[in-house]
N, C-alpha and C positions, 0 to 999 in steps of 0.2 A: 299422287307422287309429287306433283308440283307443290302442293300445300306442305308436304313433309319436308321437302328440300328448303322451302322458304322458312319454315319454322327452325330448321337446323341452322340456317344462315343467320337468322335473327338472334338465336341463342348464342352462337359463337361471337357475334358482334357485341352482345351485352357482356359476355365473359371477358373479352380482351379489353373492353373500354373501362371497366371498373378497376381502379387501383387496389392493391392489396390493403387490407385494413391495417396491417402492421406498418407499412410504409406511410400511410396517410396519418398515422398517429404520431410519427416522429416530428417534433417541432423543428423549424428551421429558422435560421437568421436571415437577415436581408440579403446576404451574399450567397444564400442557397445552401450553406453547409448545415448539417444537423446541429441543433443547439444543445450542447451538453450541460447547460446551466441547471443548477438545482442542488439540493441536499441529497446525498446518496448514502445508503447504509445497507446492512445485510437483509433488511426486511422485517426485523423484529429486534426487540431489546435483547442484549446478550446477558445471560445470568452471570453474576460476579460472585466469586467466593469471598468470604469474610477475610479481612486483613489479619495477619498474625498478631499475637499479643504484643503490647508495648514493651519496650526495653525494660528489664528489671531494675528496681531501685538499688542503690548502693547496699551491699551486704546480702542481697537476696540471691538465691540460686537462679541461674539463667533458665528460662523456660522456652523450649523449642515450640514452633508451631505445631498444632495438634495433628495436622495431616499435610505435611509439606509435599509440594509437587516435586517429584524427582528431578534432579539436575539432568539436563539434557546436553551433553557435550557434543552430540551429533546432530547438527542442524538438518533441515529438510533436504539440503543438497550435499550432505556429508559424503556421499559416494563419489562426488566430484572434487573433493578436497585433495590437493596434492599431499604427498607424504609429510612434508614439513608442516603443512597446515593442520594435518591430523595430530601431529605431535604437539603443536601449539594449543589446539583445542583441549587436549587432555590436561593442560595446566590451568584452565580457566573454569569458573563456576558462576553461580548466581551472583555472588558478591562482586564480581568483576563487570557485571552488566552496566554499561554506560547510562542506560535509561534511569537507573537509580540515582543518577546525578543530574537529572533533568536534560539529558542529551537526546535529541530526536534520533530515530532510526534512519538508516539510509534507504530502506525499502518500506516494509510494513509487516507488523506481527501477524496480520490476517492475510498476508500475501497480496495486499492492496496498498499501493503507494499513497493513494489519496487518504487512507485511514491513518497511516503512520502507526503510532502506538495505540490508537483508539479504534472506534467502530463507526465513526461518522465523519464525513468530509463534505465540502461544498465546492462546486465548480462555478466560476463566473466567467462568461465568455464575451469577449469584445472583438471588434474587427481585427485587432492586432495581437491580442493576447488571449490565452486561456489561463485563468488563475486557479490553482488548486490549493484550497485552504483545508488544513488538517485541524480538527477540533482539539486534539490532545497534544500538549507541549508546544503551543504557539508556533506551529510550523506551516510553511507555505512553499509553493513553487510557482514561479512566473514562467510561462511557456509562450514565447513569441511565435507567431504563426505567419509572419510577413516575409519569410524567406531569409532572414538574417542567420549568420553562422554562430557557432559557439563563441563565447567571449574568451579573450585571452588576456584580459586586464583585471581579473578577479582571482582572489585566493581560493583554494579548495574549500568546500563547505560540507556540512552534514548532509544536505539534500542535493548537492551537486548543481550543475549548470545545465539547463534544459533548453532545447529548441524543438519546435513542432512543425509538422507539415500534414497536409491533407492528402490521403490516397483514396479518392472517391469519397465515401461517407465515413471513412475511418480516420481518426486523428492519431498520428504517430508521434510519440514523444521520445526524443533521444536525449539521454542525460549522462554527462561525464563530469570530470573535475570534482570528484568526491574527496573529502578528507578521509583519512584512514583511522580515525580515532573513535568512530561509533560502530555499532553492529547493524546488521541488516534487519534483524528481528529483536524483540525484547523479551521480557518476562523470564530471564535466565537462559534463554536459548542461545547458546554460544554460536555466533554467526558473524565473526569478524570478516573484514574484507581489506583490500589494499586500495591505494590511490589510483589503481588502474581499473577500478570498477566501472562498468558500462552497462546501463539499463535502457532497453528499448521497450516502450509500452504502446499498446494499440487499443484505443477507446472507440467503441462502436455502440451507438444508441439504437437498440433493437426496436423499441417502441416507446410510447410516452413514459412508461414507468420502469423501463429496464435498460441498464447499461452493462455491456460486457467488456471486460478488460483482459487482455493477454499481455504477458511480459516475458522477455528473454534477458537473462543476466549473464554477463561475461566478466571474468576477472583473471587474466592470464598469469598474474602473480600468485594467485591462491587456488584457482579452480583448474581442473584438467580440461574443461570444455564448457560450452554454454549450458545454463540451466533454464529449461523451458518451464515456466510457472504455469500450473493448471489454470484454465480459463476461470475468471472470477465473475460472478453475476451480482450486480449491485441493483438495489431497488430505490425508486424515488421516495423519499421520506414524506410523511404527512405534515411536515413543518418546513419552513422556507429559510430558516437561519440556524447556523450552528452557534454554539456558545463557547467561550474560552474555558478550557480546562488547563490551567497553568500549572507550573511546577517551580518551587523555590528551593527544593532540597529538604525543607522542613518536613513535608508530607512523607518523604521517602526515608527519613532517618530510621524509623523503626524497621522498615523492610531491609535496609542495609545492615542493621544490627543483627536481625534474625538470620539473614543470609550468611553473615560472617560467622555466626555461632553454630549453625546447623551444618553437620559434616557431610550429609548425603553419601556416606560410605567412601569418601575420597581420602586417601592416605596422604 
């Protein structure tokens, strides 16, 4: 009996003294916070559909894309649009997408602010800032984490003004002061917002290779209530630098022309 009790005590001591493998795998900075630095992506390359045909030459009959993606005037949070916003959405289509004019989105087409219009982003963490770099459309967010408040000396911007704070091992990013001239998503998904847009994101590094992001979006001028974005899981990429995917307007000229010519059934 004594031997059995001793074995049980030793076994319990071993169990409680060994940290969880997940927690041990989370890298930390010198100040003890989880280190969110790295290149993050969905975990695999995203297949891309071919671009629509180039604009027709003078005198030639216009050619529509062979299989156009249907216009989506109802964004993912359409059930939260106020009646006036629903009416406005019905007047917009692919050709009105600001992204065709090299304008970054306010949130992210894949529901990840770090990705913006693309599929890859990079986080650089310092003692005072967390820097969010978006590969597509030369976009970035500087998130101070030293306790400062939102700035009141800057004009509204496409990506807004962010401040961050740590709640345990979770980084909370609060973003306000958005311009109202871009959309929240791209690729023709009508998702306009107002200058009252407010986004709160929560970043939590689950282990060495996994980052979970939650977001809540509010816009009292457009939405009837908060939109809770489904939890997004990001993976650490096998490369440590993003590249620039710029936009000058030249690349999107054919897309703009095709969007203007194709009617998608709208009268």
